[in-house]
Biopython code that builds the backbone (N, CA, C, O; Angstrom):
import numpy as np
from Bio.PDB.StructureBuilder import StructureBuilder

atoms = [
    (1, "UNK", "N", (10.610, -17.638, 7.469)),
    (1, "UNK", "CA", (10.493, -16.561, 6.531)),
    (1, "UNK", "C", (9.603, -15.488, 7.150)),
    (1, "UNK", "O", (8.519, -15.785, 7.651)),
    (2, "UNK", "N", (10.045, -14.294, 7.114)),
    (2, "UNK", "CA", (9.267, -13.173, 7.641)),
    (2, "UNK", "C", (8.367, -12.610, 6.546)),
    (2, "UNK", "O", (8.648, -12.767, 5.358)),
    (3, "UNK", "N", (7.293, -11.959, 6.954)),
    (3, "UNK", "CA", (6.363, -11.341, 6.009)),
    (3, "UNK", "C", (7.022, -10.146, 5.356)),
    (3, "UNK", "O", (7.562, -9.274, 6.037)),
    (4, "UNK", "N", (6.978, -10.106, 4.040)),
    (4, "UNK", "CA", (7.543, -8.996, 3.275)),
    (4, "UNK", "C", (6.389, -8.252, 2.608)),
    (4, "UNK", "O", (5.720, -8.816, 1.742)),
    (5, "UNK", "N", (6.139, -6.994, 2.992)),
    (5, "UNK", "CA", (5.014, -6.252, 2.413)),
    (5, "UNK", "C", (5.135, -6.069, 0.900)),
    (5, "UNK", "O", (4.124, -5.888, 0.222)),
    (6, "UNK", "N", (6.341, -6.112, 0.368)),
    (6, "UNK", "CA", (6.521, -5.948, -1.076)),
    (6, "UNK", "C", (5.960, -7.143, -1.848)),
    (6, "UNK", "O", (5.472, -6.985, -2.967)),
    (7, "UNK", "N", (6.028, -8.344, -1.251)),
    (7, "UNK", "CA", (5.516, -9.548, -1.905)),
    (7, "UNK", "C", (4.009, -9.644, -1.735)),
    (7, "UNK", "O", (3.306, -10.041, -2.665)),
    (8, "UNK", "N", (3.509, -9.289, -0.572)),
    (8, "UNK", "CA", (2.082, -9.404, -0.294)),
    (8, "UNK", "C", (1.768, -10.715, 0.396)),
    (8, "UNK", "O", (2.656, -11.364, 0.950)),
    (9, "UNK", "N", (0.519, -11.099, 0.362)),
    (9, "UNK", "CA", (0.052, -12.270, 1.083)),
    (9, "UNK", "C", (0.147, -13.528, 0.219)),
    (9, "UNK", "O", (-0.179, -14.615, 0.696)),
    (10, "UNK", "N", (0.570, -13.415, -0.996)),
    (10, "UNK", "CA", (0.635, -14.552, -1.920)),
    (10, "UNK", "C", (1.482, -15.671, -1.344)),
    (10, "UNK", "O", (2.645, -15.459, -1.001)),
    (11, "UNK", "N", (0.907, -16.861, -1.235)),
    (11, "UNK", "CA", (1.654, -18.036, -0.802)),
    (11, "UNK", "C", (1.826, -18.187, 0.695)),
    (11, "UNK", "O", (2.615, -19.027, 1.125)),
    (12, "UNK", "N", (1.133, -17.423, 1.498)),
    (12, "UNK", "CA", (1.316, -17.518, 2.940)),
    (12, "UNK", "C", (0.379, -18.550, 3.581)),
    (12, "UNK", "O", (0.652, -19.018, 4.686)),
    (13, "UNK", "N", (-0.718, -18.910, 2.907)),
    (13, "UNK", "CA", (-1.655, -19.894, 3.449)),
    (13, "UNK", "C", (-1.336, -21.264, 2.866)),
    (13, "UNK", "O", (-1.277, -21.429, 1.647)),
    (14, "UNK", "N", (-1.130, -22.244, 3.738)),
    (14, "UNK", "CA", (-0.765, -23.589, 3.304)),
    (14, "UNK", "C", (-1.637, -24.591, 4.054)),
    (14, "UNK", "O", (-1.847, -24.460, 5.259)),
    (15, "UNK", "N", (-2.139, -25.584, 3.338)),
    (15, "UNK", "CA", (-2.897, -26.668, 3.946)),
    (15, "UNK", "C", (-2.159, -27.972, 3.694)),
    (15, "UNK", "O", (-1.808, -28.281, 2.555)),
    (16, "UNK", "N", (-1.919, -28.744, 4.763)),
    (16, "UNK", "CA", (-1.155, -29.981, 4.661)),
    (16, "UNK", "C", (-1.887, -31.072, 5.432)),
    (16, "UNK", "O", (-2.445, -30.816, 6.498)),
    (17, "UNK", "N", (-1.884, -32.292, 4.891)),
    (17, "UNK", "CA", (-2.433, -33.451, 5.586)),
    (17, "UNK", "C", (-1.290, -34.432, 5.796)),
    (17, "UNK", "O", (-0.711, -34.927, 4.829)),
    (18, "UNK", "N", (-0.963, -34.714, 7.041)),
    (18, "UNK", "CA", (0.113, -35.650, 7.357)),
    (18, "UNK", "C", (-0.497, -36.949, 7.873)),
    (18, "UNK", "O", (-1.312, -36.941, 8.796)),
    (19, "UNK", "N", (-0.091, -38.068, 7.263)),
    (19, "UNK", "CA", (-0.595, -39.381, 7.663)),
    (19, "UNK", "C", (0.568, -40.342, 7.773)),
    (19, "UNK", "O", (1.588, -40.188, 7.101)),
    (20, "UNK", "N", (0.404, -41.326, 8.619)),
    (20, "UNK", "CA", (1.378, -42.407, 8.716)),
    (20, "UNK", "C", (0.912, -43.560, 7.831)),
    (20, "UNK", "O", (-0.269, -43.639, 7.493)),
    (21, "UNK", "N", (1.824, -44.452, 7.453)),
    (21, "UNK", "CA", (1.402, -45.631, 6.698)),
    (21, "UNK", "C", (0.400, -46.448, 7.517)),
    (21, "UNK", "O", (0.553, -46.592, 8.730)),
    (22, "UNK", "N", (-0.618, -46.977, 6.852)),
    (22, "UNK", "CA", (-1.639, -47.756, 7.541)),
    (22, "UNK", "C", (-2.902, -46.972, 7.817)),
    (22, "UNK", "O", (-3.804, -47.481, 8.483)),
    (23, "UNK", "N", (-2.993, -45.767, 7.333)),
    (23, "UNK", "CA", (-4.177, -44.929, 7.547)),
    (23, "UNK", "C", (-5.415, -45.542, 6.881)),
    (23, "UNK", "O", (-6.543, -45.260, 7.286)),
    (24, "UNK", "N", (-5.206, -46.362, 5.882)),
    (24, "UNK", "CA", (-6.298, -46.927, 5.096)),
    (24, "UNK", "C", (-7.171, -47.892, 5.897)),
    (24, "UNK", "O", (-8.300, -48.161, 5.487)),
    (25, "UNK", "N", (-6.694, -48.417, 7.011)),
    (25, "UNK", "CA", (-7.481, -49.414, 7.749)),
    (25, "UNK", "C", (-8.799, -48.848, 8.262)),
    (25, "UNK", "O", (-9.741, -49.607, 8.488)),
    (26, "UNK", "N", (-8.888, -47.549, 8.448)),
    (26, "UNK", "CA", (-10.160, -46.977, 8.897)),
    (26, "UNK", "C", (-11.039, -46.576, 7.720)),
    (26, "UNK", "O", (-12.219, -46.284, 7.917)),
    (27, "UNK", "N", (-10.507, -46.552, 6.511)),
    (27, "UNK", "CA", (-11.264, -46.139, 5.333)),
    (27, "UNK", "C", (-11.755, -47.308, 4.486)),
    (27, "UNK", "O", (-12.703, -47.154, 3.716)),
    (28, "UNK", "N", (-11.122, -48.476, 4.617)),
    (28, "UNK", "CA", (-11.480, -49.588, 3.738)),
    (28, "UNK", "C", (-12.859, -50.146, 4.076)),
    (28, "UNK", "O", (-13.387, -49.916, 5.164)),
    (29, "UNK", "N", (-13.430, -50.879, 3.130)),
    (29, "UNK", "CA", (-14.798, -51.366, 3.275)),
    (29, "UNK", "C", (-14.879, -52.624, 4.134)),
    (29, "UNK", "O", (-15.797, -52.764, 4.941)),
    (30, "UNK", "N", (-13.934, -53.530, 3.968)),
    (30, "UNK", "CA", (-13.937, -54.797, 4.697)),
    (30, "UNK", "C", (-12.910, -54.725, 5.824)),
    (30, "UNK", "O", (-11.802, -54.226, 5.626)),
    (31, "UNK", "N", (-13.270, -55.215, 6.989)),
    (31, "UNK", "CA", (-12.379, -55.293, 8.157)),
    (31, "UNK", "C", (-11.837, -53.928, 8.554)),
    (31, "UNK", "O", (-10.627, -53.754, 8.700)),
    (32, "UNK", "N", (-12.735, -52.958, 8.730)),
    (32, "UNK", "CA", (-12.291, -51.635, 9.167)),
    (32, "UNK", "C", (-11.938, -51.666, 10.651)),
    (32, "UNK", "O", (-12.551, -52.395, 11.431)),
    (33, "UNK", "N", (-10.970, -50.887, 11.020)),
    (33, "UNK", "CA", (-10.528, -50.775, 12.409)),
    (33, "UNK", "C", (-10.193, -49.323, 12.707)),
    (33, "UNK", "O", (-9.953, -48.525, 11.801)),
    (34, "UNK", "N", (-10.181, -49.001, 13.981)),
    (34, "UNK", "CA", (-9.749, -47.671, 14.390)),
    (34, "UNK", "C", (-8.229, -47.619, 14.404)),
    (34, "UNK", "O", (-7.560, -48.633, 14.604)),
    (35, "UNK", "N", (-7.701, -46.432, 14.190)),
    (35, "UNK", "CA", (-6.258, -46.245, 14.254)),
    (35, "UNK", "C", (-5.877, -46.109, 15.724)),
    (35, "UNK", "O", (-6.482, -45.306, 16.435)),
    (36, "UNK", "N", (-4.893, -46.869, 16.201)),
    (36, "UNK", "CA", (-4.486, -46.763, 17.604)),
    (36, "UNK", "C", (-3.984, -45.358, 17.930)),
    (36, "UNK", "O", (-3.429, -44.672, 17.072)),
    (37, "UNK", "N", (-4.184, -44.944, 19.162)),
    (37, "UNK", "CA", (-3.799, -43.586, 19.550)),
    (37, "UNK", "C", (-2.302, -43.352, 19.411)),
    (37, "UNK", "O", (-1.882, -42.231, 19.126)),
    (38, "UNK", "N", (-1.501, -44.373, 19.604)),
    (38, "UNK", "CA", (-0.055, -44.211, 19.455)),
    (38, "UNK", "C", (0.390, -44.055, 18.019)),
    (38, "UNK", "O", (1.511, -43.616, 17.764)),
    (39, "UNK", "N", (-0.475, -44.411, 17.065)),
    (39, "UNK", "CA", (-0.124, -44.345, 15.645)),
    (39, "UNK", "C", (-0.649, -43.071, 14.983)),
    (39, "UNK", "O", (-0.291, -42.772, 13.843)),
    (40, "UNK", "N", (-1.488, -42.327, 15.684)),
    (40, "UNK", "CA", (-2.037, -41.095, 15.124)),
    (40, "UNK", "C", (-0.987, -39.995, 15.127)),
    (40, "UNK", "O", (-0.094, -39.977, 15.975)),
    (41, "UNK", "N", (-1.098, -39.086, 14.182)),
    (41, "UNK", "CA", (-0.185, -37.951, 14.094)),
    (41, "UNK", "C", (-0.762, -36.825, 14.943)),
    (41, "UNK", "O", (-1.867, -36.346, 14.686)),
    (42, "UNK", "N", (-0.008, -36.406, 15.956)),
    (42, "UNK", "CA", (-0.455, -35.316, 16.818)),
    (42, "UNK", "C", (0.039, -33.985, 16.258)),
    (42, "UNK", "O", (0.853, -33.952, 15.336)),
    (43, "UNK", "N", (-0.451, -32.912, 16.814)),
    (43, "UNK", "CA", (-0.031, -31.580, 16.383)),
    (43, "UNK", "C", (1.459, -31.393, 16.632)),
    (43, "UNK", "O", (2.163, -30.835, 15.791)),
    (44, "UNK", "N", (1.943, -31.856, 17.779)),
    (44, "UNK", "CA", (3.364, -31.720, 18.095)),
    (44, "UNK", "C", (4.232, -32.521, 17.127)),
    (44, "UNK", "O", (5.301, -32.060, 16.726)),
    (45, "UNK", "N", (3.774, -33.727, 16.747)),
    (45, "UNK", "CA", (4.500, -34.532, 15.765)),
    (45, "UNK", "C", (4.579, -33.811, 14.421)),
    (45, "UNK", "O", (5.630, -33.795, 13.780)),
    (46, "UNK", "N", (3.471, -33.219, 14.002)),
    (46, "UNK", "CA", (3.430, -32.531, 12.713)),
    (46, "UNK", "C", (4.342, -31.313, 12.703)),
    (46, "UNK", "O", (5.053, -31.077, 11.726)),
    (47, "UNK", "N", (4.327, -30.539, 13.781)),
    (47, "UNK", "CA", (5.183, -29.353, 13.866)),
    (47, "UNK", "C", (6.648, -29.755, 13.872)),
    (47, "UNK", "O", (7.464, -29.120, 13.203)),
    (48, "UNK", "N", (6.995, -30.801, 14.617)),
    (48, "UNK", "CA", (8.383, -31.272, 14.658)),
    (48, "UNK", "C", (8.832, -31.778, 13.291)),
    (48, "UNK", "O", (9.964, -31.520, 12.882)),
    (49, "UNK", "N", (7.959, -32.496, 12.576)),
    (49, "UNK", "CA", (8.297, -32.998, 11.242)),
    (49, "UNK", "C", (8.557, -31.849, 10.270)),
    (49, "UNK", "O", (9.538, -31.875, 9.528)),
    (50, "UNK", "N", (7.683, -30.842, 10.272)),
    (50, "UNK", "CA", (7.867, -29.705, 9.372)),
    (50, "UNK", "C", (9.127, -28.924, 9.706)),
    (50, "UNK", "O", (9.822, -28.441, 8.811)),
    (51, "UNK", "N", (9.420, -28.800, 10.993)),
    (51, "UNK", "CA", (10.605, -28.063, 11.418)),
    (51, "UNK", "C", (11.877, -28.793, 11.012)),
    (51, "UNK", "O", (12.814, -28.164, 10.520)),
    (52, "UNK", "N", (11.929, -30.112, 11.210)),
    (52, "UNK", "CA", (13.124, -30.885, 10.884)),
    (52, "UNK", "C", (13.313, -31.050, 9.376)),
    (52, "UNK", "O", (14.425, -30.911, 8.869)),
    (53, "UNK", "N", (12.228, -31.347, 8.663)),
    (53, "UNK", "CA", (12.334, -31.670, 7.242)),
    (53, "UNK", "C", (12.499, -30.440, 6.357)),
    (53, "UNK", "O", (13.299, -30.448, 5.422)),
    (54, "UNK", "N", (11.745, -29.385, 6.650)),
    (54, "UNK", "CA", (11.712, -28.240, 5.752)),
    (54, "UNK", "C", (12.208, -26.944, 6.384)),
    (54, "UNK", "O", (12.328, -25.931, 5.695)),
    (55, "UNK", "N", (12.492, -26.960, 7.669)),
    (55, "UNK", "CA", (12.960, -25.749, 8.334)),
    (55, "UNK", "C", (11.875, -24.685, 8.449)),
    (55, "UNK", "O", (12.172, -23.491, 8.445)),
    (56, "UNK", "N", (10.616, -25.115, 8.552)),
    (56, "UNK", "CA", (9.482, -24.198, 8.617)),
    (56, "UNK", "C", (9.173, -23.891, 10.071)),
    (56, "UNK", "O", (9.124, -24.794, 10.907)),
    (57, "UNK", "N", (8.964, -22.627, 10.371)),
    (57, "UNK", "CA", (8.578, -22.225, 11.722)),
    (57, "UNK", "C", (7.061, -22.065, 11.759)),
    (57, "UNK", "O", (6.510, -21.219, 11.054)),
    (58, "UNK", "N", (6.391, -22.860, 12.565)),
    (58, "UNK", "CA", (4.935, -22.813, 12.676)),
    (58, "UNK", "C", (4.572, -21.879, 13.816)),
    (58, "UNK", "O", (5.079, -22.000, 14.931)),
    (59, "UNK", "N", (3.692, -20.953, 13.513)),
    (59, "UNK", "CA", (3.297, -19.976, 14.529)),
    (59, "UNK", "C", (1.924, -20.270, 15.049)),
    (59, "UNK", "O", (1.424, -19.551, 15.913)),
]
sb = StructureBuilder()
sb.init_structure("model")
sb.init_model(0)
sb.init_chain("A")
sb.init_seg("    ")
for serial, (resi, resn, name, xyz) in enumerate(atoms, 1):
    if name == "N":
        sb.init_residue(resn, " ", resi, " ")
    sb.init_atom(name, np.array(xyz, "f"), 0.0, 1.0, " ", f" {name:<3s}", serial, name[0])
structure = sb.get_structure()
C-alpha cells in the first residue's frame, strides 16, 4: 500500500510480536531453559511470514 496524503498517517505504524510455539520455556518459573537459536524468529523469517500471509511489503 502506498502512502496517500488524503488519508494521512492514520494506521501506518504497526507493532507486531511473532513467536513460535514453545516460547514459554524461557518465561516459566520451574525448569527454565534458553530458546535454541534454530527455534528463534529472525528478522528475515518475520518479513517472509508477513509477505506470504498478508501480502505486506516491509520497508
